[in-house]
Residue, then its C-alpha position, 0 to 999 in steps of 0.5 A: m548852020k542852016k535849020q534844015n541841016l540841023l533838023e536832018k542831024t537830029k534825025t540821024q544822031d544816035p544819042q537822045t540829047l544834042n550837045e549844047r553847041d548844036a542845041k543853040q544853033l538849032l534854037k537860033s534858027y527858030g528865032v531864039p536870041m543866043v549869046m555870042e560864043m566861040t568853040a575850042s577843041d583844046i586849051e590853046t584855042a580856048l585861050a585865043a578865043a577868050q583873048k579875042m572875045g575880051y574878059p571876063v568870059v564864061l567857059k563850058g564843056y559840051g558833049t552829047t552825054l554831058q548833062h547837069k554841067t554846073e553840078r559836075g563843075l563843067v561851067h566856070l563863070n567870070l574868068c578874068d584872065a588867061e591863067s583862070v581860063r587855062m585852069a578852068a579848061t584843065s578842070i573841065m577836060t579832067e572831069a568830062g574825060s571822053e564825054l567832052e566834045g569841045l569847049l564853049i567860050q561866052p562873054c560874061l553877061t550880067g542881069q538881075r532877071e532870069f527867065v526860062a522857056g521850053m517845050f515838052r511833050d505831054q503824054l495826053f496833050g502833046p507839045v506844051v510850051m513853057f515860060g516862067l521864072g528861071g535861073v536857080f529859082t526854076e525848080a524851087v518856085h515853079d512860077v511858070s505858065l503853060r500853053l499847048a502848041p501851036l501857039s497864037l500871039i495872044d497865047a504867048g502874051e497871056m503866058l507872060n501875064e500869068i506868071n506871078a513874078q510880074a514885077m520882074l517883067g517891068r522896070f526893076r531896080g533901075e533896069a528897063g522893062v523886059d522886051r516882051n515882044s522878044i519873049k513872045d518871039i521865043l515862045m512862038g519859035l518853040s511852038r513852030l519847032a515843036m510842030e515841025k520836029p515831032d522827034i524832039a521831046e524836050i527843050d529847056i532854055n535856062p536862063l534867059i537873061a534880061d540885061a539893064t536895057g531889057r534885052i533878052t539873051a539865052v545863055d544855055a540850052l538843052v534839046c532832047f529827042r526820042e521816038k514819039e510815044k503812042n497814046t493807047g487810050i485814043t478811041s475813034p470819034v463817034d458820029y454825034r447823031r448816034i449819040n443823040r439817039f441814046f437820048y431819044p429812044e422810042s423803045i427800051a429793053f432792060v436786060g437784067a431786069s429784076s424784081t429784087f428791090g435795090k438791084w440795078g435791074y430793079l431801080l433803072p426801069l422803076s425810075t424810067l417808068s415813074w416819070d413821063y417817058k412815053g416810049k415802049v419798055y421791055m423787061v428781059n430776064p431768064t424767066g421772062a417774068t413781068l415787072f412793073d406791069q411790063t411784059g418780060y422776055p427771056k431774050v431780046t430776040d423774043i421782043p416783038g417790036p424794034v428796040d432802040l436802046a438796050v440798058v444792060t445790068i447783067p454780070a460782066a462775064r455774060v455781057l459778051d454773049l449779048i452781042p450776037q443777040f443784039k446783032a440779030k435783033g438790030i439793036k445798035n445802042m447799048l447803055l452798059i451799066t455793068s461794072g467789072f471791066r477796066e476799073i478792076g485791073e488787067s483782067g477787066l481791061d482785057l474783057e472790055k477790049t474784047l467786048i468793044k471789038e466785038a460790039s464795033e464789028a457788030g455795029i453796036l455803040v456802047i456807052g460805059p461800061n460802069t455808067m450810072g445811066l442817062c436822062n433827057p427831061h425833054i422827053g421825060l426820060t430818067c434812066l437812073p438808079f433814083p428818080v431825079t426829075p429836073r426841069a427841061g432846059s439847056t444845060a447838058l451834063v456829063c459826069q465821069s462819076g455817076n454819084m456826082g451826076l445824081q447830086f448835080l441833077a438833084f441840085a438842078e431840080q431844087q434850084c430850077i436849073g433846066i437840064r438838056g440831058f445827062c449821061g454818066s460816061g463810065n469807063e468811056a470804052m467807046v464814047t469819050i468826053p470829046d464825043y459828047l462835046d462834038a454832040f453838044e456843039m451840034d445840038p440846038l437845045t444845048r446852050i451850056v455844057m457842064l462837065y465833071i471829069e477825072s481823066i481824059k484819054d485823048g488830050r489833044r482831041f479834047f482840047d480841039s473839041a473844047l476850043r471849038v465848042s467854047r466859041k459857041k457855048p460855055i463849057v463849065l468844068l470841075k476836074g477831080g484828081q488835081s492833087d496827088a491823092g486825088r489822082k490816085a483815087a481817080t486812077s482806081h475809080t475810072g481805070a484811066i491815067a490822070s494827066d499833070s494838073r498844070v498841063f490840064n489847067a493850061a489846056c482849059r484856059q487856052a480852050g476857053i473852058v470855065q474851070v472851077s475847083k469846087s462842086r458848089t462853084l460849078l453849080d453856081v457858075v452854071a446857074a449864072f450862064a443859064s440865067q444871065p447874058v455874058p457881061k461885055g467887060n469887068r466893070v461892076a456896079i454894086l447896089t446894097l441895102g447896107g454899107g458894110w455889105g457893099v464894102l465887103t463885096a467891093d473887096l471881093c470884086s477887086n480880088s477877083g479881077l473885077e473893077v468897081p468904077c466911080l459913079t459919074p456926076g450925072i448918075i449921082q445927081t439922079i440917085d440924089g433924087l431917089l435916096p436920102d441926103f446921107w446915101s453913099r454917093g458912090n459905088p457901091v450904092d448904099i440905099v441906106g435901108t430903103l424898105g420898098l422895092e420900087t426905088p432899088t428898081l429905079i436905081l438898078e435901071e440907072l446903073l444898067k444904062w451907064d456905059g461904064c457898067d457891065a454888070v450889077i451885083n444886087l445885095g440884100i434887096l430880096g429876102k426881106k420876107f424872112f424878117i417880115k415873118r419874124v416881126i409878124s411872129a413877134a406881134s402875134t405873140r402879143g396879140a397885136i396882129s390878127t391872122q387875117e393881117q398876117d396872111f395879108l402881109l405875107e402875101t403882099a411881101l411874096k407878091s412884091e418880091e415876085k414883081y421885083i424879080a420880074d422887073l429885074v428880068g425885064l431890065i436884063e432883057r432891055y439892057q443885055k447886062p447881067i444882074f447878080g442878086v444876093t438874098l438878104y437871108d437865105e431860107e430853105k425853100d429859096r432857089t438860085i434861079y427864078p424863072v419868069g415866063d418863057g424867056i431865056y433870062k431869069g432872076l439869079f440870087y445867091p446866099t452870099p456875096d462871095r458866091a455871086v462874085v466868083a460866078l460873075s468873075k467866071m462869066v467875065g473871064y469867058g467873055q474875055f475869051l470870046k473877044s480874043 
């Protein structure tokens, strides 16, 4: 049957499932290699078909409503003669009754390896293609890889590489390796079918049997369809230029300004005025009281000048009353801090919908509700409940949890990570994560995007925006709600539905998002992107102050997909002239406790020159000042060192490390390869990033090797995405 005829049949058929015969014919028309089979309407026809096909055979009953056929005894394997076929057919007809539409006769295929392929439609992301370990292990093992349709050939290849049972795809127990191209063709066919036939909700091809020659054959198939579900959480895209105006207001009105310490109407204007914001600030409250030396007004319409941004903290029930006032005043941007909307349930959701409808009609853009605020260090703006003041930089940060955002900003301030801007997205009633991504894409000051999210409203738009942005700027993402408990917490916290974590994670991989699982790792990875060039490959040279540390780091690299290549004879000869005869003469390069910083710098340059090296991990060279302090302290207790000598030694150590960092940054700029440092000892005042001048590259040092290796491996993964 031709493909078009089958597609038309699915449009008119009443049941939600195609019978197995029609499902196989449809999939075959999309390039899925199906087992040869014959159909029969009665026992005698089945006997004739089995005789013609040759024993042994498989006999199945098929019908639109016949699901879980094996469990119902409707599949009989390895039938070796006419009598066994007759008995099997009789049993099937008795069990299936009026549901039976016919019998299928297939050859009995043999193979030690079974796989599964399929497609389903995720509520948020739409069509998803699946491949993995099949047969009886499918539900038990869950060894599958997912990608959003439409697939590219690269996507299909990556799916094969991601399953854990890689040994099953290669030569296995005397059988040839699986025909990988055939599997790719199957996945591409499923992708095309998903895009061309939106009525189809689910496809399951299980098992795909690989025979001794590696040839793939599908022996069973399920195709289900239903009406396309509507995603009621989808919002209209927002012009990125309108979002940009939130971060560059020339005047701010705080609606709900309060003189009561601890209230949002007190904290937000206090933080805004405590930094370096140069714009005009107006206080709005019913009494018109002056607050923080700023004139107060009973209503926004009483303010004499224009208002670029209104920050609203009044109770939820009174927010609707502001819309006519804002419209009359010409206020186009509302930062809605107030909670009590969709996050509290149906009543709050109804209020939120009404608010957004009226705001939209009035031409007002709302960030929030239930947001923590925003900041833009480039203009000294920190409209937050606490005056966190990170340095101006290139990392844009959006968080669905305001508290997490404040913690990230505090860390950025402590660790010298420059922030382009921050916003707590709140309930995202109008401005959603994809809107922020679109804005970051167009913003020339943004080099890195940092996200903490718990759920998304429009998965497909999120994916499309992220895929586009990732080609230009890295997106580093931490998602809450990955576990069942986390998903429940996320729903109550944001009032949104968290998607299946496996689909979300697959979408992130496909879009080139650098995904992390811990908040500390998020900050470590952002620090790396903010200070280092993206490595061109996964080959790592290790320079270490001690041998054990180097061995540990080499193991960590190997476990993280990073290669630690052998040194060339030429490099070994060069380092021979710099280190004692008993150095390691390999990678890792053990500098055997060399105390000065000049020799490590020379060796680092040799490693960076090397074509076989894409990045260097630099262990234990920085941080010696801690031990110098201890030696000085011990000497001073014995009267063996004067105060002047103590000050001189400490100052010399600090200047030496400053020069070393500057030299490293110079090498990074010269060779365009990253250097990941690990401090010998991490003191409380030590930072992750050490700026040197105004250049884009900086010194980067972590307190432990594992954190450095994880951050480097994430950068390597992103570099591989850029090459794909």
